[in-house]
C-alpha positions as CSV (number, residue, x, y, z in Angstrom):
1,M,130.1,85.2,123.1
2,A,130.8,87.2,126.2
3,T,128.4,87.0,129.1
4,D,127.9,90.8,129.3
5,L,127.6,91.5,125.6
6,A,126.6,95.1,126.1
7,A,129.8,95.9,128.0
8,T,132.0,94.5,125.2
9,A,130.0,95.8,122.2
10,M,131.6,98.1,119.7
11,I,129.6,100.6,117.6
12,K,131.1,101.5,114.2
13,P,129.9,103.2,111.1
14,L,128.9,100.7,108.4
15,T,129.4,100.9,104.6
16,I,127.6,99.2,101.7
17,D,130.2,96.4,102.1
18,N,128.4,95.3,105.3
19,L,125.1,94.8,103.4
20,G,125.6,91.1,103.2
21,S,125.9,90.8,106.9
22,M,122.9,93.1,107.6
23,L,120.4,91.3,105.4
24,P,120.1,88.0,107.4
25,I,119.7,90.0,110.6
26,E,117.0,92.1,109.0
27,Q,115.2,89.0,107.8
28,A,115.4,87.2,111.1
29,A,114.4,90.1,113.3
30,H,111.4,91.6,111.5
31,A,108.1,90.1,110.5
32,Y,108.1,92.5,107.5
33,P,111.8,92.9,106.7
34,W,113.2,95.5,104.4
35,S,114.5,94.2,101.0
36,E,118.2,94.2,100.1
37,A,117.5,97.1,97.7
38,V,115.9,99.2,100.4
39,L,118.8,98.5,102.8
40,A,121.3,99.3,100.1
41,S,119.5,102.7,99.5
42,C,120.3,103.7,103.0
43,F,124.0,104.1,102.2
44,G,123.3,107.3,100.2
45,E,123.8,110.9,101.1
46,R,122.0,112.0,104.3
47,Y,122.1,108.6,105.9
48,R,124.2,107.2,108.6
49,V,124.4,103.5,109.4
50,F,126.0,102.2,112.6
51,G,126.7,98.6,113.3
52,L,127.0,96.9,116.7
53,F,129.7,94.3,116.8
54,I,130.6,91.8,119.5
55,E,133.7,89.7,119.7
56,E,133.3,86.0,119.0
57,E,135.3,83.3,120.8
58,T,137.6,83.4,117.8
59,G,138.5,87.0,118.5
60,Q,136.7,88.2,115.3
61,P,134.1,90.9,115.6
62,Q,130.6,89.9,114.5
63,L,127.9,92.2,113.4
64,V,124.8,91.5,115.5
65,G,122.8,94.7,115.0
66,Y,122.5,98.0,113.2
67,A,120.8,101.4,113.3
68,I,119.9,103.4,110.2
69,Y,119.4,107.2,110.5
70,Q,118.3,109.7,107.8
71,Y,119.2,113.3,108.6
72,L,118.7,116.7,107.2
73,F,120.1,119.9,108.9
74,E,119.6,119.5,112.7
75,E,117.0,116.7,112.5
76,A,117.4,112.9,112.2
77,T,115.0,110.1,111.9
78,L,115.8,106.6,113.2
79,M,114.6,104.6,110.1
80,N,115.5,101.1,111.3
81,I,117.1,99.5,114.3
82,C,117.7,95.8,114.4
83,I,119.3,93.3,116.7
84,N,119.9,89.6,115.8
85,P,117.1,87.7,117.6
86,N,119.8,85.4,119.1
87,A,121.3,88.4,120.9
88,Q,118.2,90.2,122.0
89,G,117.3,90.8,125.6
90,R,120.8,91.5,126.7
91,G,120.9,95.3,126.6
92,L,122.4,95.5,123.1
93,G,119.5,97.6,121.7
94,N,120.0,100.1,124.4
95,T,123.8,100.2,123.8
96,L,123.3,100.5,120.0
97,L,120.7,103.2,120.2
98,S,122.3,105.4,122.9
99,Q,125.8,105.2,121.4
100,S,124.8,105.6,117.8
101,M,122.6,108.6,118.6
102,Q,125.4,110.3,120.5
103,M,127.8,109.7,117.6
104,L,125.2,111.2,115.2
105,V,124.7,114.2,117.5
106,D,128.5,114.7,117.8
107,D,129.3,114.3,114.1
108,A,126.3,116.0,112.4
109,A,125.1,118.5,115.1
110,I,121.8,116.8,115.4
111,E,119.3,118.5,117.8
112,V,116.4,116.1,117.6
113,V,115.9,112.4,116.7
114,F,112.5,111.2,115.5
115,L,111.2,107.7,115.2
116,E,108.0,105.7,114.7
117,V,107.3,102.3,116.3
118,R,104.6,99.7,116.1
119,Q,102.1,100.3,118.9
120,S,102.3,96.6,119.7
121,N,106.1,96.8,120.2
122,Q,105.9,97.6,123.9
123,A,109.5,96.5,124.6
124,A,110.8,99.0,122.1
125,I,108.5,101.8,123.4
126,A,109.8,101.1,126.9
127,L,113.4,101.3,125.6
128,Y,112.8,104.6,123.8
129,H,111.2,106.0,127.0
130,K,114.1,104.9,129.0
131,L,116.5,106.7,126.6
132,G,114.5,110.0,126.9
133,F,112.1,109.8,124.0
134,T,108.6,111.2,124.4
135,I,105.4,110.4,122.5
136,D,104.4,113.0,120.0
137,G,101.4,111.4,118.3
138,E,100.4,108.4,116.2
139,R,99.7,107.4,112.6
140,K,96.6,105.1,112.4
141,N,96.8,102.1,110.2
142,Y,100.4,102.7,109.3
143,Y,102.1,99.3,109.7
144,E,101.1,96.1,107.9
145,T,100.2,93.1,110.0
146,A,99.0,89.6,109.3
147,T,95.4,90.6,110.0
148,G,95.3,94.2,108.7
149,R,97.1,97.3,109.8
150,E,98.3,98.8,113.1
151,T,99.1,102.2,114.5
152,A,102.5,103.7,114.6
153,V,103.6,105.6,117.7
154,L,105.6,108.8,116.9
155,M,108.3,109.7,119.3
156,S,111.2,112.2,119.6
157,K,114.2,113.0,121.7
158,R,115.7,116.5,121.8
159,F,119.4,117.2,122.5
160,S,120.9,120.4,123.9
161,A,121.9,122.8,121.1
């Protein structure tokens, strides 16, 4: 893989045909991963799924992450964002989120993107702040944990109309 993966990354829309490549990333990256059926349901109407590809030494692009958005009218919600743990910490989450949001804004005239994130996921919260998201509130006891439940932080980013 290239040294500066973020600089060589390509963001492309995904289809249901990419599901088999998404599932192992989902399972490796999340303590409570989505099932194959839930991931498959995100290829329906009002969803956009973007993949982040990097070029392998063989010259073949490899899926290393994805972002799933649900949208209605001028609003979108980031439902899931996932980077293969082997590729984390190299700016790929920033690249995927910023470029996929811009593609969504350009293609679907989105004015605001919402998301929720585990309160304990400080790296993700820092990334979202860096990309212009603000905290709107929280949902107590929202996410399952090994010892109970944890709070979800609600965030949003507005785009010029």
